N, C-alpha and C positions, 0 to 999 in steps of 0.2 A: 379497103382503105379506111383508116380510123375516122370517126366523126367527132368533131368538137363543137360545142356550143358555148359562146361567150355572151354573158349578159352584162351590160354596162349601164351605170347610172348616168344617163344623159337623155337628151330629147332627140337631137338630130344624129342620125347614123347612116351615112351613105354607103353605097356599094364599094366605093374606092377605099373607105376605111376598113370594110370587111376584108377586102383583098390584102390590105396591109397587115391586118391581124393574122390572116391565113399565112402570109409569107413569113411573119415572125415565128409562128408556131412551127412551120415546116423547117425553117432554119435552125431553130432550137432543138428539134427532134431529129433532124436529118432524114426526114421522109415526107412523102406527100400525104395530105389529109383533106377531108371534107370539113369545112368550117362555116357555121352560120352564126352571125352576131345579131343581137337585138338590144334595143334600148328599153329601160324600165319606165321612161317618161318622167324622170326627175327634173323639175323646173329649176332646181337650185344647185345644179352641178354645171361645170364648164361645158361649152359646146364642142362636140367632136368634129364639127365642120369648120368652125372659124378660129378655134383656139389651138394653134399648132403646139404650143408648149404643153398643153394638157394631153394632146394626142401622143406626143413623145413620152410623156409620163406613163400613160396607160399602156402603150406598147412595151415599155421597159418592164412594167409590172407583169404583163403577160409573158414576156420572154423569160423572166426569172422564175415565174410561178409554174409554168407548164412543165419544166424539167423536174419539178418536185413531185409531180403527180405519180402515184404508184399504180401501175396498171395491173389488173388481175384478170385471169381467165376463168370463164364459167362454162360448164357443159350445156346447161339448160337455161336459156335467157328468155324471159317472158315479160309481158306488161299487163297492167290493169288500168283501164281508163274509166273515169266517171265524171259526170257533169250534172249540175242542177241549176235551175233558175235561182238567182240570188241578187236581190236589189236592196239589201239592208245598208250597204256601203255607198251605193250610188244608183241613180236612175237617169233617164234621159233629161238633158238640160234644154231640150226644145220645148217651148211653151205649149201647154195644152196637148201634150203627147206622152203616151206611155209605151216604151219599147217592149216588145215580147222577147227581145234578145239581149239579156244581161245574165251572164253565167259565171259561176265559180267552177273550175275544173281541176282535176288531179290526174296526172298520167305517171304511173310509177313503174320503174323497171326492176325486175327481180332476177337474181342469179342463183341458180340451184336452190330455189325455195326461199331465199332471203331477199327482203326489200332493200335496195341499194340507193336508188335515186328517184326523186319525185319532181316533176315539172308542176309548179303551181301556176295556174292560168286564170286570168280574170280580165274582163273587158270593161272596166271602169277606170277613169283617170285616177292614178294614185297620188292625188295632189289635194292637200288640205290647207297648207299654210299660205300666207300672203306671198304674192310674187315679189322677188327681189329681197327676201329676208336675209339671204346670205348664208344660211345654214347648209352644210354639205350633207344632204340626207336624201335617201330614196323613199322616205315615208313608208307607205304600206308594205311594199315588198321586203324592205330590210327588216322591218319588225316581224313579219310573218316568218321569214327565214330563220331569224335568230331564235324565236320562241319554239319553232318546231324542231330545230336542231337540239335544243335543250330537252324536249320531250322525247325525241327519238335519237339517242346518241348513236353515232356511227353511220347515220343515214345522211345523204346529201340532198339539199333542196336548192332549186333555182327558180326564178320567176320569169314568166312570159306574159306580155300584155296583148290582149285580143283586140278586136275592132271596137275601140272605145271613143271614136270621134264625137259621139253625141251623148255618151254616158259619163256622168260626173257626180261627185258628192255634193254639188251645189245645194240641192233641195233636201238633203238629209243631215248635213252637218249642223252643229249648234254653235260652232265658233271656228276660227282659223288659227288655232294655236297647237302646240305640241301635245297637250293633254287630249284634245279632240282627235288628233291623229291616232293616238294610242287607243282611244275608245273605238273608233271605226275599224282600225286595224285588228283589234281583238275580235270584233264580230267576224271579220273575214277569216282570221286564224281559226276560230271555232268551226266555221263551215269547212275549211280545208281539213281540219282534224276529224270532223265527223265523217267525211268521205274516206280518209285514210283508215279509220277504224272499221269501215264497212268492207274493206278489201279482204279477199280470200285467195289463197294460192290456187284453189280449185277453179277459180274464175279466170286465172291468168291465161293470156294468149301467147303462143310462141312468136318470137320476133323473126320476121323475114324482111329485113330492111333494105331499102334502096332510095336513091335520091334522083330527082330530075329537075331541070330548070327551064325557064322560058323568059322571054323579054317582051315587055309591053312598051310600045312606042308612045311618046308623049304627044298628045293632041290638045290644043287649046280650044276652049269653047268659043262659039261665034256670038255675035251681038244679039241673036234671036233667042239664045238659051239664057236661062237664069232662074232665080228662085221667085216664088210667090211671096212677097214680103208684106206683112201687115203694116198698119200705120206706125207702130212703135214697138220697140223691144220690151220685154218684161223688166222688172226692177233689177233682177240679178244680172241680166245681160247688159243693161245700161251701165250698171256699176263697173262691170268688166271693161266695157268700152271706154269709160272715163279713165279707168286705171291704165289701160293700154296707151291711151292718148298721152298720159303724163310720162310714160316710159320711165318708171321708177328704176333706179339702180341701187345695187347693194353698197352700203357704206362700209361694210366690214371686209370687202375684198379689195386687194390692191389692184390698180389699173393694169390690164393685160393688153398685150399687142394682139389684136384680132385682124384677120384678113377678111376680104369681102366674101359674103355668103355665096355659095355655089348654086347653080342650077344644072340640071341634066336633061338630056333629050330622050333617054330611055330608062326603063325601070326593070330590074331583075327580080324575078320571083322564083322561089325554090319550093319543091314539094318533097317532104321527107315522109316516106311511106314506111310504117312499122309492120303492117300486115295487110291482107286484103280487106280487113274490116276497119282499119283506122289509119289516119295520116294527119300530118301537120302541114299547113301551107304558110310559108314565111313570105309576107308581102310588104313592100316598102312604103305603105301609105298609112295615114291615120284614118282608116276606114270608119264610116258610120256603121253602127251595129246592124243596120238594115241589110248589109251584105251577108249576114248569117242566114238570111232567107234564101240565098243562092245554093246552100249546101245541105247535105244530109247531116244534121248536127250529131247524130249518133256515131258517125263515122269520120268526123273531121273537126279539127281545131284550126282557127285562123289566127296567125301570130303576126303582130305588127312589128316590123323591123325598126322603122323610123317614124317620127312624129313631127309636129310643128306645122305652122301655118302654110308653108309651101306645099305640104303633103296632104292637105285635107281632100278626101275624095268622097263627096256626098253621093247618095243614091239618087234615083230619079223619081221614086215614089214619095219620099219624105221631103217635100219642098216647103218646109216651114222656115220661119225667120230664125237665123242664128248668126252670131258674129263670125263663126267659122264657115258656115255655108256660103256667106257672101264673099269669102276669101278664096273659095274654090275656083281654080282656073281651068279645070279639065273639061273636055267635051263630053257630050252624052254618048258618043260612039266609044270613047275611052272607058266610060263607066260600064257600057254594055259589054265590052271585051273583058273587063275585069270580072263582071258577073258570070260570064260564060266560062272563064278560066277556073274560077272558084268552083263552079258547079261540076265541071267535067273532072277536075282533079279530085273533088270529094267523092265522086263515083269511080275514081281511078280509071278514067278514060283518057286517051291521049290528047294532048294539046299541041296544036301546030305552032 
């Protein structure tokens, strides 16, 4: 069955939307497909949960675009995966803490010796500009994709965001404008480019792909659970709290009819296995980077499908103050289950 991945410039992207996207692709192609959708975490794009007009627009773009894709067959399909610690674009935004888990990753697919497609993976918030500025932009991902396509004509690039709940450019950026976005994005592009130039066909691994899924039931935390919160936030977090309290809106966008924000009672996780040595886990939370401690990083990438305040899933070791940690609603048992699922899938063990 064909596999499709759709990357959308938005923040919230629920399973129901992924199901709609899958149905649109199947209708357009006249066949069943596997489809996984993920969000780039663009703060300045319409919401795929509450903005039905935007959802209809995106679905129509996908419907018209998918039929124009020219499919090619290859006898020998392989991949090359590489990752490195990379904190030049962003670090942990938790005060007095340095995360050991911030990575730039490239996973490239080859057909008959030719590189065709590269997944660009990074687990730092791709957000530099002020909230509510009104520009329709994906910031880092869009820049990196555009520049790499120029450098490698004929190759396709797409972006996946890793567990970036606590990783942000807050403490490395010099400003919150377009020029600073370009400066930081160029640093990330250079790292992606370095990894691409290291690739060799001799190192490529034959693809033996399959996909499996599981469901995580939602559990709320009880009154005894919570974070160890210091007396006050740091200056950057206080500024964000003040900004959020003001609820700034874009003056450049026309008012849109939005419906009430959704909640769900269960979360769907997908495991895309490329070989016995590497797989991608697509999970629907804005996980803290701490969850990379659950997996064998050499054999696994964690991909965040959706983001936003309702989705923050902090770990239980990193109990530092953050505006996002205090918004976490989920139980310690739910965190434990997520940790175990990630670990077992990264070792390619079954998950009940």
